[in-house]
Each structure stands twice: as C-alpha cells, then as structure tokens.
N, CA, C and O atoms as CSV, one atom per row, in Angstrom:
chain,resi,resn,atom,element,x,y,z
A,1,MET,N,N,0.618,-1.378,-0.391
A,1,MET,CA,C,-0.015,0.184,-0.212
A,1,MET,C,C,0.905,1.395,-0.073
A,1,MET,O,O,1.901,1.497,0.643
A,2,LYS,N,N,0.453,2.152,-0.773
A,2,LYS,CA,C,1.037,3.492,-1.165
A,2,LYS,C,C,0.320,4.686,-0.629
A,2,LYS,O,O,-0.796,4.870,-1.116
A,3,ILE,N,N,0.801,5.687,0.434
A,3,ILE,CA,C,-0.036,6.570,0.670
A,3,ILE,C,C,0.844,7.701,0.055
A,3,ILE,O,O,2.075,7.673,0.039
A,4,LYS,N,N,-0.155,8.985,-0.593
A,4,LYS,CA,C,0.464,10.509,-0.625
A,4,LYS,C,C,-0.454,10.812,0.047
A,4,LYS,O,O,-1.410,10.188,0.508
A,5,ILE,N,N,0.068,12.419,0.114
A,5,ILE,CA,C,-0.625,13.408,0.506
A,5,ILE,C,C,-0.641,14.798,-0.372
A,5,ILE,O,O,0.446,15.335,-0.584
A,6,ASP,N,N,-1.502,15.229,-0.743
A,6,ASP,CA,C,-1.343,16.525,-1.470
A,6,ASP,C,C,-1.318,17.640,-0.175
A,6,ASP,O,O,-2.327,18.006,0.428
A,7,GLN,N,N,-0.344,17.955,0.023
A,7,GLN,CA,C,0.199,18.775,0.905
A,7,GLN,C,C,-0.047,20.383,0.760
A,7,GLN,O,O,-0.234,21.187,1.673
A,8,GLU,N,N,-0.003,20.586,-0.427
A,8,GLU,CA,C,-0.564,22.236,-0.646
A,8,GLU,C,C,-1.882,22.364,-0.609
A,8,GLU,O,O,-2.264,23.521,-0.428
A,9,ASN,N,N,-2.913,21.347,-0.751
A,9,ASN,CA,C,-4.030,21.424,-0.300
A,9,ASN,C,C,-4.473,21.128,1.133
A,9,ASN,O,O,-5.334,21.904,1.547
A,10,CYS,N,N,-4.199,20.473,1.716
A,10,CYS,CA,C,-4.272,20.080,2.998
A,10,CYS,C,C,-4.877,21.473,4.007
A,10,CYS,O,O,-4.360,22.588,3.932
A,11,ILE,N,N,-5.849,21.202,4.772
A,11,ILE,CA,C,-6.066,22.389,5.153
A,11,ILE,C,C,-5.640,21.868,6.936
A,11,ILE,O,O,-5.807,22.684,7.842
A,12,GLY,N,N,-5.267,20.895,7.138
A,12,GLY,CA,C,-4.528,20.650,8.747
A,12,GLY,C,C,-5.632,20.324,9.374
A,12,GLY,O,O,-5.612,20.793,10.511
A,13,CYS,N,N,-6.502,19.784,9.167
A,13,CYS,CA,C,-7.775,19.480,10.048
A,13,CYS,C,C,-7.504,17.987,11.357
A,13,CYS,O,O,-8.199,17.589,12.292
A,14,GLY,N,N,-6.364,17.602,10.876
A,14,GLY,CA,C,-6.125,16.289,11.798
A,14,GLY,C,C,-6.975,14.949,11.731
A,14,GLY,O,O,-6.693,13.952,12.396
A,15,SER,N,N,-8.017,15.036,10.880
A,15,SER,CA,C,-8.886,13.767,10.924
A,15,SER,C,C,-8.258,12.605,10.733
A,15,SER,O,O,-8.696,11.644,11.365
A,16,CYS,N,N,-6.927,12.370,9.700
A,16,CYS,CA,C,-6.194,11.714,9.717
A,16,CYS,C,C,-5.484,11.088,10.755
A,16,CYS,O,O,-5.602,9.922,11.131
A,17,VAL,N,N,-4.843,11.836,11.123
A,17,VAL,CA,C,-4.151,11.597,12.500
A,17,VAL,C,C,-4.919,11.088,13.446
A,17,VAL,O,O,-4.636,9.934,13.770
A,18,ALA,N,N,-6.117,11.771,14.178
A,18,ALA,CA,C,-6.941,10.916,14.692
A,18,ALA,C,C,-7.248,9.706,14.202
A,18,ALA,O,O,-7.008,8.924,15.122
A,19,MET,N,N,-7.753,8.942,13.015
A,19,MET,CA,C,-8.109,7.921,12.432
A,19,MET,C,C,-6.903,7.068,12.720
A,19,MET,O,O,-7.060,6.242,13.619
A,20,ALA,N,N,-5.696,7.109,12.112
A,20,ALA,CA,C,-4.786,6.716,12.008
A,20,ALA,C,C,-3.337,7.082,12.620
A,20,ALA,O,O,-2.438,7.008,11.783
A,21,LYS,N,N,-2.980,7.422,13.779
A,21,LYS,CA,C,-2.030,7.886,14.415
A,21,LYS,C,C,-0.785,7.663,14.097
A,21,LYS,O,O,0.107,8.494,13.926
A,22,GLN,N,N,-0.722,6.079,13.989
A,22,GLN,CA,C,0.784,5.491,13.780
A,22,GLN,C,C,1.155,5.946,12.119
A,22,GLN,O,O,2.260,5.999,11.580
A,23,THR,N,N,0.274,6.139,11.751
A,23,THR,CA,C,0.433,6.667,9.914
A,23,THR,C,C,0.776,8.000,9.830
A,23,THR,O,O,1.895,8.501,9.717
A,24,PHE,N,N,-0.040,8.390,9.880
A,24,PHE,CA,C,-0.088,9.656,9.984
A,24,PHE,C,C,0.373,10.797,11.228
A,24,PHE,O,O,0.314,10.421,12.399
A,25,LYS,N,N,0.883,12.359,10.861
A,25,LYS,CA,C,1.228,13.339,11.768
A,25,LYS,C,C,1.104,14.326,11.325
A,25,LYS,O,O,1.127,14.358,10.094
A,26,MET,N,N,0.916,15.601,12.056
A,26,MET,CA,C,0.878,17.000,11.547
A,26,MET,C,C,2.282,17.487,11.598
A,26,MET,O,O,2.984,17.528,12.608
A,27,ASN,N,N,2.641,17.885,10.283
A,27,ASN,CA,C,4.635,18.480,10.550
A,27,ASN,C,C,4.192,19.899,10.993
A,27,ASN,O,O,3.069,20.336,11.244
A,28,ASP,N,N,5.494,20.526,11.014
A,28,ASP,CA,C,5.457,22.128,11.545
A,28,ASP,C,C,4.431,22.994,11.188
A,28,ASP,O,O,3.867,23.914,11.779
A,29,ALA,N,N,4.299,22.417,9.918
A,29,ALA,CA,C,3.514,23.615,9.199
A,29,ALA,C,C,2.174,23.342,9.187
A,29,ALA,O,O,1.399,23.732,8.313
A,30,GLY,N,N,1.807,22.496,10.401
A,30,GLY,CA,C,0.421,22.146,10.406
A,30,GLY,C,C,-0.171,21.362,9.195
A,30,GLY,O,O,-1.369,21.448,8.926
A,31,LYS,N,N,0.420,20.836,8.699
A,31,LYS,CA,C,-0.271,19.240,7.291
A,31,LYS,C,C,0.189,18.505,8.069
A,31,LYS,O,O,0.871,18.455,9.093
A,32,SER,N,N,-0.569,17.661,7.045
A,32,SER,CA,C,-0.260,16.428,7.724
A,32,SER,C,C,0.478,15.591,7.100
A,32,SER,O,O,0.294,15.808,5.902
A,33,GLU,N,N,1.544,14.376,7.295
A,33,GLU,CA,C,2.511,13.836,6.589
A,33,GLU,C,C,2.667,12.206,6.947
A,33,GLU,O,O,2.411,12.018,8.136
A,34,VAL,N,N,2.889,11.433,6.494
A,34,VAL,CA,C,2.828,10.467,6.212
A,34,VAL,C,C,4.232,9.794,7.116
A,34,VAL,O,O,5.368,10.008,6.694
A,35,VAL,N,N,4.037,9.115,8.164
A,35,VAL,CA,C,5.478,8.497,9.072
A,35,VAL,C,C,5.547,7.341,9.214
A,35,VAL,O,O,6.474,6.964,9.932
A,36,ASN,N,N,4.703,6.358,8.665
A,36,ASN,CA,C,5.045,5.097,8.652
A,36,ASN,C,C,3.718,4.520,7.671
A,36,ASN,O,O,2.581,4.537,8.143
A,37,GLN,N,N,3.965,4.039,6.348
A,37,GLN,CA,C,3.566,3.839,5.500
A,37,GLN,C,C,2.415,2.359,6.047
A,37,GLN,O,O,1.291,2.166,5.586
A,38,ALA,N,N,3.043,1.574,7.015
A,38,ALA,CA,C,2.262,0.494,7.460
A,38,ALA,C,C,2.177,0.680,8.963
A,38,ALA,O,O,2.317,-0.271,9.732
A,39,GLY,N,N,1.970,1.788,9.326
A,39,GLY,CA,C,1.861,1.643,10.601
A,39,GLY,C,C,0.783,1.688,11.119
A,39,GLY,O,O,0.928,1.772,12.339
A,40,ASN,N,N,-0.681,1.671,10.697
A,40,ASN,CA,C,-1.770,0.969,10.568
A,40,ASN,C,C,-2.138,-0.059,10.083
A,40,ASN,O,O,-1.274,-0.674,9.458
A,41,SER,N,N,-3.440,-0.630,10.150
A,41,SER,CA,C,-3.637,-1.418,9.352
A,41,SER,C,C,-4.312,-0.711,8.373
A,41,SER,O,O,-4.708,0.454,8.370
A,42,ASP,N,N,-4.420,-2.019,7.132
A,42,ASP,CA,C,-4.653,-1.033,5.720
A,42,ASP,C,C,-6.528,-0.507,5.822
A,42,ASP,O,O,-6.991,0.350,5.069
A,43,GLU,N,N,-7.399,-1.267,6.944
A,43,GLU,CA,C,-8.468,-0.898,6.821
A,43,GLU,C,C,-8.611,0.759,7.711
A,43,GLU,O,O,-9.299,1.757,7.496
A,44,GLU,N,N,-7.600,0.410,8.746
A,44,GLU,CA,C,-7.421,2.058,8.982
A,44,GLU,C,C,-6.830,3.295,8.497
A,44,GLU,O,O,-6.951,4.450,8.906
A,45,ILE,N,N,-6.104,2.757,7.449
A,45,ILE,CA,C,-5.683,4.036,6.829
A,45,ILE,C,C,-6.438,4.135,5.533
A,45,ILE,O,O,-5.913,4.885,4.710
A,46,LEU,N,N,-7.406,3.623,5.217
A,46,LEU,CA,C,-8.544,3.597,4.109
A,46,LEU,C,C,-9.476,4.616,4.589
A,46,LEU,O,O,-9.795,5.555,3.860
A,47,LEU,N,N,-10.095,4.431,6.212
A,47,LEU,CA,C,-10.674,5.165,6.873
A,47,LEU,C,C,-10.145,6.617,7.180
A,47,LEU,O,O,-10.738,7.694,7.244
A,48,ALA,N,N,-8.647,6.225,7.368
A,48,ALA,CA,C,-8.129,7.832,7.365
A,48,ALA,C,C,-7.943,8.682,6.131
A,48,ALA,O,O,-7.698,9.884,6.238
A,49,ALA,N,N,-8.044,8.133,5.061
A,49,ALA,CA,C,-8.229,9.002,3.967
A,49,ALA,C,C,-9.357,9.288,3.781
A,49,ALA,O,O,-9.409,10.498,3.559
A,50,LYS,N,N,-10.522,8.741,3.738
A,50,LYS,CA,C,-11.899,8.624,3.471
A,50,LYS,C,C,-12.683,9.734,4.562
A,50,LYS,O,O,-13.879,10.020,4.497
A,51,SER,N,N,-11.736,10.261,5.541
A,51,SER,CA,C,-12.244,10.966,6.655
A,51,SER,C,C,-11.639,12.122,6.127
A,51,SER,O,O,-12.074,13.178,6.587
A,52,CYS,N,N,-10.409,12.227,4.957
A,52,CYS,CA,C,-10.251,13.618,5.161
A,52,CYS,C,C,-11.202,14.870,4.029
A,52,CYS,O,O,-11.482,14.656,2.849
A,53,PRO,N,N,-11.436,15.743,4.575
A,53,PRO,CA,C,-12.923,16.769,3.987
A,53,PRO,C,C,-12.223,17.368,2.776
A,53,PRO,O,O,-12.806,17.835,1.797
A,54,VAL,N,N,-10.936,17.305,2.947
A,54,VAL,CA,C,-10.881,17.897,1.331
A,54,VAL,C,C,-10.190,16.804,0.503
A,54,VAL,O,O,-9.701,17.447,-0.426
A,55,ARG,N,N,-9.911,15.662,0.339
A,55,ARG,CA,C,-9.898,14.562,0.025
A,55,ARG,C,C,-8.555,14.872,-0.637
A,55,ARG,O,O,-8.423,15.047,-1.848
A,56,VAL,N,N,-7.476,14.929,0.350
A,56,VAL,CA,C,-6.119,15.636,-0.273
A,56,VAL,C,C,-5.352,13.752,-0.089
A,56,VAL,O,O,-4.565,13.417,-0.975
A,57,ILE,N,N,-5.579,13.008,0.733
A,57,ILE,CA,C,-4.844,11.735,0.736
A,57,ILE,C,C,-5.134,10.407,-0.497
A,57,ILE,O,O,-6.204,9.866,-0.775
A,58,GLN,N,N,-3.989,10.197,-0.974
A,58,GLN,CA,C,-4.627,8.975,-2.282
A,58,GLN,C,C,-3.635,7.546,-1.287
A,58,GLN,O,O,-2.560,7.389,-0.708
A,59,VAL,N,N,-4.742,6.880,-1.586
A,59,VAL,CA,C,-4.202,5.313,-1.497
A,59,VAL,C,C,-3.937,4.453,-2.434
A,59,VAL,O,O,-4.963,4.454,-3.113
A,60,SER,N,N,-3.080,3.598,-2.975
A,60,SER,CA,C,-2.735,2.785,-3.914
A,60,SER,C,C,-2.343,1.628,-3.255
A,60,SER,O,O,-1.903,1.593,-2.106
A,61,ASP,N,N,-2.538,0.510,-4.130
A,61,ASP,CA,C,-2.212,-0.757,-3.675
A,61,ASP,C,C,-0.664,-0.949,-4.569
A,61,ASP,O,O,-0.386,-0.157,-5.469
A,62,ASP,N,N,0.176,-1.975,-4.228
A,62,ASP,CA,C,1.501,-2.265,-5.036
A,62,ASP,C,C,1.929,-1.964,-6.234
A,62,ASP,O,O,3.035,-1.552,-6.585
A,63,GLN,N,N,0.529,-2.306,-7.135
A,63,GLN,CA,C,0.545,-2.192,-8.723
A,63,GLN,C,C,-0.091,-0.542,-9.105
A,63,GLN,O,O,-0.579,-0.249,-10.196
A,64,ASP,N,N,0.046,0.347,-8.006
A,64,ASP,CA,C,-0.217,1.485,-8.424
A,64,ASP,C,C,-2.099,1.648,-8.684
A,64,ASP,O,O,-2.650,2.651,-9.136
A,65,LYS,N,N,-2.684,0.557,-8.315
A,65,LYS,CA,C,-4.138,1.127,-8.571
A,65,LYS,C,C,-4.895,1.962,-7.199
A,65,LYS,O,O,-5.024,1.366,-6.130
A,66,GLN,N,N,-5.380,3.432,-7.381
A,66,GLN,CA,C,-6.131,3.527,-6.628
A,66,GLN,C,C,-7.213,2.804,-5.552
A,66,GLN,O,O,-8.215,2.184,-5.908
A,67,LEU,N,N,-6.818,3.005,-4.255
A,67,LEU,CA,C,-8.216,2.384,-3.495
A,67,LEU,C,C,-9.000,3.152,-3.230
A,67,LEU,O,O,-10.044,2.805,-2.679
C-alpha cells in the first residue's frame, strides 16, 4: 500500500491523524504527513483517507491502482 498526501491543499484538520496516528502526523507547518506507510492496518488507513474533508490523501495498492 502506498500513501500520498497533497500537502499544498491539506487544510490541517487532523482527521487522518485521529483515525490512524501510527501512520500520519501533523508537521511543523500544520499539514499532515506520512510517518509510517504501514503504521496502521490497511482498513484504518483507508478510513483515515476517507475522513479527509478535502480528499488530499491518495491510497494505492502495490500496482499503483487507487483504492
């Protein structure tokens, strides 16, 4: 599983961190970043991505198919 965040458009609400705190953290600029691609279960990471109100988190499988 691969996770990408469009930090330019991240609003820093922190919902992803609340849902998967072993995978995401807020950086010094108040934007979300990935700290461990496998920090949480796949299900938790997908739920965290879906919780993003501005949909800046992209999750794909190992063949780059977006999930």
